[in-house]
FIPAMAR-370459 format. One record per residue (C-alpha): x negated, y, z; residue in one letter; residue number from 1. Coordinates in nm, 2 decimals, padded with zeros to 4 digits. Layout:
N
px py pz marse guvo
X Y Z a NUM
...
END
This chain:
222
px py pz marse guvo
-00.84 08.62 02.80 m 1
-00.92 08.89 02.47 t 2
-00.81 08.75 02.18 n 3
-01.13 08.68 02.04 e 4
-01.14 08.36 02.26 t 5
-00.69 08.28 02.20 t 6
-00.76 08.32 01.84 n 7
-01.03 08.06 01.91 t 8
-00.83 07.80 02.08 a 9
-00.59 07.85 01.84 r 10
-00.86 07.76 01.54 k 11
-00.97 07.41 01.77 g 12
-00.58 07.29 01.87 l 13
-00.50 07.37 01.45 m 14
-00.79 07.17 01.34 a 15
-00.71 06.89 01.58 l 16
-00.39 06.88 01.47 a 17
-00.47 06.88 01.11 v 18
-00.71 06.54 01.16 a 19
-00.46 06.37 01.39 v 20
-00.18 06.41 01.04 a 21
-00.45 06.33 00.86 v 22
-00.50 06.00 01.01 v 23
-00.25 05.93 01.04 a 24
-00.09 05.96 00.73 l 25
-00.43 05.71 00.61 s 26
-00.35 05.41 00.83 v 27
00.08 05.50 00.68 a 28
-00.05 05.45 00.35 l 29
-00.29 05.21 00.37 g 30
-00.04 04.98 00.57 t 31
00.23 05.04 00.27 a 32
-00.06 04.95 00.00 a 33
-00.09 04.62 00.24 g 34
00.22 04.58 00.22 c 35
00.29 04.61 -00.16 a 36
00.23 04.32 -00.34 p 37
-00.06 04.28 -00.58 k 38
-00.05 04.15 -00.93 q 39
-00.09 03.88 -01.13 a 40
-00.52 03.90 -01.11 g 41
-00.52 04.20 -00.86 e 42
-00.80 04.23 -00.65 g 43
-00.91 03.85 -00.72 e 44
-01.25 03.74 -00.89 g 45
-01.16 03.47 -01.10 p 46
-00.94 03.16 -01.13 a 47
-01.09 02.87 -01.01 k 48
-01.15 02.56 -01.20 a 49
-00.99 02.29 -00.99 p 50
-01.24 02.04 -00.83 k 51
-01.22 01.74 -01.02 e 52
-01.22 01.44 -00.81 d 53
-01.58 01.16 -00.83 p 54
-01.37 00.91 -00.82 m 55
-01.16 00.90 -01.06 a 56
-01.45 00.83 -01.36 t 57
-01.63 00.62 -01.07 q 58
-01.58 00.25 -01.18 q 59
-01.57 -00.01 -00.93 v 60
-01.85 -00.28 -00.97 d 61
-01.66 -00.58 -00.91 w 62
-01.90 -00.85 -00.76 t 63
-01.72 -01.18 -00.52 m 64
-01.88 -01.02 -00.26 d 65
-01.71 -00.69 -00.33 i 66
-01.56 -00.53 00.03 d 67
-01.19 -00.64 -00.13 c 68
-01.02 -00.37 00.14 k 69
-01.17 -00.03 00.04 t 70
-00.87 -00.04 -00.22 c 71
-00.70 -00.32 -00.13 h 72
-00.54 -00.15 00.21 t 73
-00.18 -00.29 00.26 t 74
-00.29 -00.69 00.15 e 75
-00.56 -00.57 00.39 t 76
-00.28 -00.51 00.70 e 77
-00.12 -00.78 00.66 t 78
-00.37 -00.98 00.81 l 79
-00.34 -00.85 01.21 a 80
00.09 -00.80 01.10 d 81
00.17 -01.02 01.40 a 82
00.53 -00.97 01.14 q 83
00.36 -01.16 00.88 c 84
00.27 -01.52 00.98 p 85
00.10 -01.66 00.69 q 86
-00.15 -01.42 00.62 a 87
-00.24 -01.31 01.07 s 88
-00.27 -01.68 01.08 e 89
-00.55 -01.64 00.83 h 90
-00.66 -01.27 00.97 g 91
-01.08 -01.44 01.08 d 92
-01.11 -01.53 00.66 l 93
-01.29 -01.32 00.37 a 94
-01.07 -01.22 00.09 c 95
-01.27 -01.45 -00.14 n 96
-01.21 -01.80 00.07 q 97
-00.91 -01.74 -00.03 c 98
-00.97 -01.60 -00.38 h 99
-01.14 -01.80 -00.56 t 100
-01.06 -01.79 -00.93 l 101
-01.42 -01.56 -01.00 e 102
-01.26 -01.59 -01.36 a 103
-00.92 -01.39 -01.32 p 104
-01.06 -01.12 -01.01 l 105
-01.36 -01.08 -01.31 k 106
-01.06 -00.97 -01.63 e 107
-00.78 -00.75 -01.38 a 108
-01.09 -00.54 -01.22 h 109
-01.26 -00.38 -01.58 e 110
-01.27 -00.13 -01.62 g 111
-01.06 -00.01 -01.25 v 112
-01.17 00.32 -01.09 t 113
-01.16 00.37 -00.72 y 114
-00.91 00.60 -00.76 a 115
-00.72 00.36 -00.96 d 116
-00.40 00.22 -00.65 k 117
-00.35 -00.14 -00.65 p 118
-00.11 -00.36 -00.81 a 119
00.19 -00.31 -00.57 s 120
00.21 -00.74 -00.68 k 121
-00.03 -00.94 -00.77 a 122
-00.04 -00.99 -01.11 t 123
-00.28 -01.29 -01.21 v 124
-00.28 -01.57 -01.00 v 125
-00.64 -01.59 -00.76 t 126
-00.61 -01.80 -00.58 v 127
-00.71 -02.23 -00.65 d 128
-00.39 -02.46 -00.52 a 129
-00.72 -02.69 -00.36 a 130
-00.82 -02.41 -00.21 t 131
-00.57 -02.46 00.08 c 132
-00.57 -02.83 00.05 q 133
-00.90 -02.90 00.14 d 134
-00.93 -03.19 00.42 p 135
-01.05 -02.81 00.64 a 136
-00.72 -02.60 00.57 c 137
-00.41 -02.76 00.55 h 138
-00.51 -03.02 00.36 g 139
-00.31 -03.17 00.13 t 140
00.07 -03.18 -00.03 m 141
00.09 -03.51 00.11 a 142
-00.08 -03.44 00.46 d 143
00.14 -03.16 00.48 m 144
00.50 -03.38 00.38 a 145
00.40 -03.59 00.70 v 146
00.36 -03.23 00.90 k 147
00.72 -03.14 00.85 t 148
00.87 -03.50 00.80 a 149
01.12 -03.38 01.17 d 150
01.20 -03.03 00.95 n 151
01.56 -03.06 00.93 t 152
01.65 -02.60 00.84 e 153
01.51 -02.66 00.44 f 154
01.88 -02.85 00.22 k 155
01.97 -02.81 -00.16 d 156
02.23 -02.71 -00.29 e 157
02.44 -02.94 -00.13 k 158
02.40 -02.93 00.21 g 159
02.13 -03.24 00.18 k 160
01.81 -03.24 00.44 v 161
01.46 -03.21 00.29 q 162
01.15 -03.24 00.34 n 163
00.95 -02.89 00.20 p 164
00.71 -02.99 00.11 h 165
00.76 -03.36 -00.01 e 166
00.94 -03.31 -00.39 y 167
01.04 -03.62 -00.62 v 168
00.89 -03.78 -00.82 s 169
01.20 -03.68 -01.20 n 170
01.18 -03.46 -01.50 e 171
01.13 -03.08 -01.30 q 172
00.85 -03.13 -01.06 h 173
00.68 -03.43 -01.31 d 174
00.68 -03.09 -01.53 a 175
00.56 -02.83 -01.40 n 176
00.49 -02.95 -01.01 p 177
00.51 -02.64 -00.69 p 178
00.18 -02.55 -00.57 t 179
00.10 -02.39 -00.22 c 180
00.09 -01.96 -00.39 t 181
00.50 -02.07 -00.53 d 182
00.65 -02.02 -00.16 c 183
00.36 -01.87 00.03 h 184
00.24 -01.50 -00.06 k 185
00.06 -01.47 00.18 i 186
00.04 -01.10 00.21 h 187
00.43 -01.15 00.19 s 188
00.68 -01.09 00.54 k 189
00.97 -01.30 00.32 n 190
00.81 -01.66 00.33 l 191
01.21 -01.78 00.26 q 192
01.31 -01.51 -00.01 k 193
01.03 -01.64 -00.16 d 194
01.07 -01.97 -00.17 a 195
01.39 -01.93 -00.22 m 196
01.29 -01.78 -00.57 m 197
01.03 -02.11 -00.68 w 198
01.36 -02.26 -00.58 c 199
01.58 -02.18 -00.63 a 200
01.55 -02.19 -01.06 q 201
01.61 -02.54 -01.11 c 202
01.86 -02.57 -00.76 h 203
02.06 -02.28 -00.91 h 204
02.42 -02.48 -00.90 k 205
02.65 -02.30 -00.63 g 206
02.57 -02.20 -00.26 v 207
02.14 -02.24 -00.23 f 208
02.03 -02.34 00.10 q 209
01.71 -02.29 00.19 c 210
01.57 -02.28 00.51 g 211
01.20 -02.36 00.42 t 212
01.05 -02.38 00.75 c 213
01.14 -02.19 01.01 h 214
01.52 -02.04 00.97 e 215
01.82 -02.14 00.69 l 216
01.95 -01.94 00.49 r 217
02.21 -01.95 00.29 e 218
02.25 -01.72 -00.09 r 219
02.48 -01.74 -00.34 e 220
02.39 -01.82 -00.73 v 221
02.56 -01.74 -01.02 a 222
END
């Protein structure tokens, strides 16, 4: 091999080595740049404004025939919950078959948007006791008293058995006669507690025993 050929070969190898070194350096610098923290706004476009919820300002166009399930999901779930028999036993009814009082319903929905969360507890009375006591449904309080005449689990604070649907005429009962929804909070799972809260407004001496129609409970009321 001649000196000229050898020199040419050496120059080629050196050029190749330099090219490899340049590529390696470029990769290393690129990796370092990728790992380096960016300064605020560096490499980013203009800040995007948060998207507005179109339902936040969309008011509910309420009518008696509106689909209540869209917003009142908690109440809807109780209609299929076997642990909430008061609701599940009414599960085949439309909401407006029980919630018949249009005026308070309309007032409660004024200014409400679809983004608003419904109250966790009812704030207005929307069920007319007359609806429950329709002959096609449960009948009058007297009719219900006949059906629960054999009850032995509902007792007053003195331990005397009481028919939960029979109220003797006295000053308290006559001035504020109980209605179905006073004790029966349809979408509540605790009938005993609901009924006790109503009864305890007057029967608050000593130990108040209130099993309603299901089980005997004892509660110390100060």
